[in-house]
C-alpha positions in Angstrom: -0.1 0.0 0.3 1.4 3.5 -0.8 -0.1 6.3 0.9 1.2 10.2 1.2 1.8 10.6 4.9 3.5 13.6 5.3 3.0 17.0 2.9 4.5 20.2 4.4 5.6 23.7 3.1 9.1 24.4 4.2 10.4 27.3 4.7 13.8 27.9 4.5 15.5 31.3 5.6 18.0 33.0 3.8 19.2 36.8 4.8 17.7 39.4 2.3 18.2 43.2 2.6 15.4 45.1 1.8 15.8 48.8 1.8 13.3 51.3 1.3 14.1 52.0 -2.6 14.9 48.3 -3.8 12.5 45.8 -3.9 14.1 42.4 -4.8 12.7 40.3 -7.9 12.2 37.2 -5.7 11.5 36.4 -2.4 11.2 33.3 -0.2 7.8 32.5 1.2 9.2 32.7 4.6 9.9 36.4 4.6 7.3 37.9 2.1 5.3 40.8 3.3 2.5 39.5 1.9 2.1 36.1 0.9 0.8 34.6 -2.5 -2.8 33.4 -2.1 -4.4 30.2 -3.1 -7.9 30.3 -4.4 -10.3 30.2 -1.7 -7.9 31.5 1.1 -8.9 34.9 2.6 -8.2 37.1 5.5 -5.8 39.7 6.2 -3.5 37.7 8.8 -0.4 36.8 6.8 0.2 33.7 9.3 -3.3 32.5 8.6 -3.0 33.0 4.8 0.2 31.1 5.0 -1.0 28.2 6.6 -4.0 27.9 4.0 -1.6 28.3 0.9 0.6 25.4 2.4 -2.3 23.3 3.2 -4.1 23.7 0.0 -1.1 22.9 -1.8 -0.7 20.1 0.0 -4.0 18.7 -0.6 -3.6 19.6 -4.4 -0.4 17.1 -4.3 -2.3 14.7 -2.3 -5.0 14.3 -4.5 -3.1 14.5 -7.8 0.4 12.9 -7.3 0.5 9.0 -8.7 2.7 7.5 -6.4 1.7 4.3 -8.0 2.9 4.8 -11.4 6.0 6.9 -10.0 7.2 4.4 -7.3 7.3 1.4 -9.4 10.8 -0.3 -8.3 11.3 1.4 -5.0 11.8 -0.4 -2.0 9.6 -0.1 0.8 9.7 2.4 3.4 10.0 6.2 3.6 10.5 8.1 0.5 11.3 12.1 -0.3 10.9 14.2 -3.0 12.0 17.8 -2.9 10.1 20.7 -5.6 11.3 24.0 -5.6 9.2 26.6 -7.7 8.5 30.4 -8.0 5.1 31.8 -7.9 6.0 34.7 -10.6 4.6 38.1 -10.2 1.3 36.9 -12.2 0.7 34.5 -10.1 1.7 31.5 -12.3 3.8 28.7 -10.6 7.2 28.6 -12.6 10.6 27.1 -12.9 9.8 23.8 -11.2 12.8 22.0 -10.4 12.6 18.6 -8.0 14.8 15.9 -6.8 14.0 12.3 -5.4 15.1 8.9 -5.5 14.4 8.3 -9.3 13.2 10.2 -12.6 9.6 9.2 -12.6 9.1 10.6 -9.1 10.7 13.8 -10.0 8.9 14.0 -13.4 5.6 13.6 -11.5 6.2 16.1 -8.9 6.9 18.9 -12.0 3.7 17.2 -13.6 1.6 17.7 -10.5 3.0 21.3 -9.9 2.6 22.6 -13.7 -1.4 21.7 -12.8 -1.5 24.3 -9.3 -4.1 26.9 -10.2 -3.2 30.2 -10.6 -2.6 32.2 -7.6 -3.1 35.9 -6.2 0.7 37.1 -6.4 3.0 37.8 -3.3 4.0 41.4 -2.5 6.7 43.4 -1.2 6.4 47.0 -0.6 3.0 47.0 -2.3 4.3 45.4 -5.2 3.9 42.3 -7.1 7.2 39.9 -6.9 8.0 36.5 -7.3 8.2 33.7 -4.4 10.1 31.2 -4.2 8.5 28.3 -2.7 10.0 24.7 -1.2 7.5 21.8 -0.8 9.1 18.5 0.5 6.9 15.3 -0.3 7.2 12.5 1.9 5.4 8.9 1.3 5.5 5.8 2.1 5.7 2.2 0.5 4.7 -0.3 2.6 6.3 -3.9 2.1 3.9 -6.2 0.6 5.9 -9.3 1.3 4.8 -9.6 5.0 1.7 -11.2 5.9 0.3 -10.7 9.1 
């Protein structure tokens, strides 16, 4: 049996100096003033919007990721695929990269991320900016040879 057990946004912290005049082109999700907003997420609280965004992306991946097809040939146990992408200043998911135990899993992760809906873009100092997002996808493959 294959199931997705844990999906969560990883917030890598990178020190970026933001001056009054300059707004960086791309910022990490962890430090953006106004996070990108997933369709259906509402409110003014950035922390709640971050959580709603992360929860919705995790649910989307859990629904659309075809583990059975992509994990053929993998040993039983825990496996991870790490996905990085950018939500551009128009709200589209771009620059998708993945790293995992095999090319099938990496391609499946990219396929699913390309299907994400358009988001409301992130903002810094009132201007739309690109937002960098990291998503670790962790799943377990059960050993079907054991009988209990």
